[in-house]
C-alpha positions as CSV (number, residue, x, y, z in Angstrom):
1,M,-5.9,-17.5,-69.7
2,N,-6.6,-17.6,-73.4
3,K,-10.1,-17.0,-74.7
4,L,-11.7,-18.9,-77.6
5,Y,-12.7,-16.6,-80.5
6,T,-14.5,-17.2,-83.8
7,R,-13.8,-15.5,-87.1
8,S,-15.9,-15.6,-90.3
9,A,-14.7,-14.1,-93.6
10,H,-16.0,-13.6,-97.1
11,L,-19.4,-12.6,-95.9
12,E,-22.0,-10.8,-98.1
13,K,-21.7,-7.1,-97.5
14,S,-24.1,-5.7,-94.8
15,S,-25.5,-9.2,-94.0
16,I,-24.1,-9.7,-90.5
17,M,-27.0,-10.2,-88.1
18,V,-25.1,-10.5,-84.8
19,E,-22.9,-8.2,-82.7
20,V,-19.5,-8.9,-81.1
21,G,-20.2,-10.7,-77.8
22,D,-23.6,-12.1,-78.7
23,T,-24.5,-15.6,-77.8
24,V,-25.7,-17.7,-80.7
25,V,-27.5,-21.0,-80.9
26,T,-27.2,-24.0,-83.2
27,G,-29.0,-23.3,-86.5
28,Q,-29.1,-19.5,-86.0
29,V,-28.3,-17.5,-89.1
30,I,-25.5,-15.1,-88.3
31,A,-24.7,-13.8,-91.8
32,K,-24.9,-14.7,-95.5
33,M,-22.0,-16.1,-97.5
34,G,-20.3,-13.8,-99.9
35,N,-17.4,-13.5,-102.2
36,S,-15.2,-10.8,-100.7
37,G,-11.4,-10.5,-100.5
38,R,-9.2,-12.6,-102.7
39,S,-11.7,-15.3,-103.5
40,E,-13.1,-16.5,-106.8
41,V,-16.3,-18.2,-105.6
42,R,-18.9,-17.6,-102.9
43,H,-17.9,-19.5,-99.7
44,L,-17.5,-19.2,-95.9
45,H,-14.2,-19.0,-94.1
46,F,-14.8,-19.9,-90.4
47,E,-12.1,-20.3,-87.7
48,L,-12.0,-21.0,-84.0
49,G,-8.8,-19.7,-82.4
50,T,-7.1,-18.5,-79.3
51,K,-5.0,-15.4,-78.9
52,T,-2.3,-14.9,-76.2
53,D,-1.8,-11.2,-76.7
54,A,-4.2,-8.3,-77.1
55,F,-7.1,-9.0,-79.5
56,D,-9.6,-6.5,-80.8
57,P,-12.5,-8.6,-82.3
58,C,-13.6,-5.6,-84.4
59,E,-10.2,-5.2,-86.2
60,M,-9.6,-7.0,-89.5
61,S,-6.8,-9.4,-90.4
62,Q,-5.5,-10.4,-87.0
63,N,-3.8,-13.7,-86.7
64,F,-4.8,-16.1,-83.9
65,T,-2.0,-17.6,-81.8
66,W,-3.5,-21.0,-82.4
67,V,-6.3,-22.1,-84.8
68,H,-8.3,-25.0,-83.5
69,D,-9.8,-28.0,-85.3
70,P,-13.4,-27.9,-84.2
71,A,-13.6,-31.7,-84.3
72,Q,-10.9,-31.8,-81.6
73,L,-12.7,-29.5,-79.1
74,D,-14.8,-30.9,-76.4
75,F,-18.1,-28.9,-76.4
76,Q,-20.7,-29.9,-73.9
């Protein structure tokens, strides 16, 4: 079975306030936006995705098998 993962990028260095596997709630600050990588302005890159093969959530630059449109997911 595929698991749903999240990914955030371009965060301010050393601003991450959660650990891999933490449960977060609506409105909780998890990090601060930054301007890392190949970006020109401060912004947040956020993805929801699934992975069909091995996935290490601590490794950088891994592709998801499928990136989901959050508006299409049925969260209850």
